C-alpha positions as CSV (number, residue, x, y, z in Angstrom):
1,M,-3.4,-6.5,-11.7
2,R,-5.4,-4.0,-9.6
3,I,-3.6,-2.5,-6.6
4,Q,-5.5,-0.5,-3.9
5,V,-4.1,1.5,-1.0
6,R,-6.0,3.0,1.9
7,R,-4.1,5.3,4.2
8,T,-5.6,6.2,7.6
9,G,-4.3,8.0,10.7
10,G,-1.8,10.8,10.8
11,F,-2.1,14.0,12.7
12,A,-5.4,15.2,11.0
13,G,-6.8,11.7,10.7
14,I,-7.7,12.1,7.0
15,E,-8.3,8.9,5.1
16,R,-6.9,8.7,1.5
17,F,-7.7,6.0,-1.0
18,A,-6.2,5.3,-4.4
19,E,-6.1,2.4,-6.9
20,I,-4.4,1.6,-10.1
21,D,-4.8,-1.1,-12.7
22,V,-1.5,-1.9,-14.1
23,S,-2.7,-4.5,-16.6
24,G,-1.5,-3.7,-20.1
25,R,1.1,-1.1,-19.0
26,A,4.6,-1.3,-20.2
27,D,5.9,-1.3,-16.7
28,A,3.4,-3.9,-15.4
29,D,6.2,-6.4,-14.5
30,G,7.9,-3.9,-12.3
31,W,4.6,-3.1,-10.5
32,R,3.9,-6.9,-10.1
33,E,7.3,-7.5,-8.6
34,L,7.0,-4.6,-6.2
35,A,3.5,-5.7,-5.2
36,V,4.6,-9.3,-4.4
37,H,7.4,-8.0,-2.2
38,A,5.0,-5.5,-0.4
39,L,2.5,-8.3,0.3
40,T,5.2,-10.7,1.6
41,N,5.9,-8.8,4.8
42,G,2.4,-7.5,5.4
43,R,0.2,-8.5,8.4
44,S,-3.2,-10.1,8.0
45,E,-4.7,-7.8,10.7
46,P,-4.1,-4.1,11.4
47,S,-1.2,-3.4,13.7
48,R,-0.5,-0.5,16.0
49,G,1.8,2.1,14.7
50,V,3.1,5.2,16.4
51,P,0.9,8.1,17.6
52,D,-0.1,10.3,14.6
53,G,1.5,7.9,12.2
54,F,-0.1,6.4,9.1
55,S,-1.6,3.0,8.8
56,Y,-2.0,1.3,5.4
57,E,-4.3,-1.3,3.9
58,I,-2.7,-2.7,0.7
59,S,-4.8,-4.9,-1.6
60,V,-3.5,-6.6,-4.7
61,D,-6.1,-8.6,-6.7
62,G,-8.1,-9.3,-3.6
63,T,-5.2,-10.2,-1.3
64,T,-5.1,-7.6,1.6
65,V,-2.3,-6.9,4.1
66,H,-1.8,-4.2,6.7
67,A,1.2,-2.1,7.6
68,S,1.9,0.9,9.8
69,E,4.6,3.5,10.2
70,P,7.4,3.3,11.1
71,R,7.5,-0.5,10.3
72,L,6.9,-0.3,6.5
73,T,9.3,-2.3,4.4
74,D,11.1,-0.6,1.5
75,A,8.8,-2.4,-0.9
76,Q,5.7,-1.3,1.0
77,R,6.8,2.3,1.2
78,E,7.6,2.4,-2.5
79,L,4.3,0.7,-3.5
80,V,2.2,3.0,-1.3
81,S,3.9,6.1,-2.6
82,R,3.5,5.1,-6.2
83,V,-0.1,4.1,-5.9
84,L,-1.1,7.3,-3.9
85,R,0.8,9.4,-6.5
86,E,-0.3,7.7,-9.7
87,G,-3.6,6.1,-8.8
88,A,-7.1,7.7,-8.9
């Protein structure tokens, strides 16, 4: 399973991208469950967030959803944080 996160916006407007392939990892089932929950409440089109807030594009094996601060679900927030921290 390949998970990609693109973060845009914020005060400086700097884009950040990271991806991780969790196939074969010992914790792959946890990532898969988190990804499914994150996709469930995502939007198919980008939405307006708050001024200087971040917007996210989350892709899991070719399925892409969009989310914006402050309306991230707990699953989206956790997935985005983990991918941006652990992904390359």
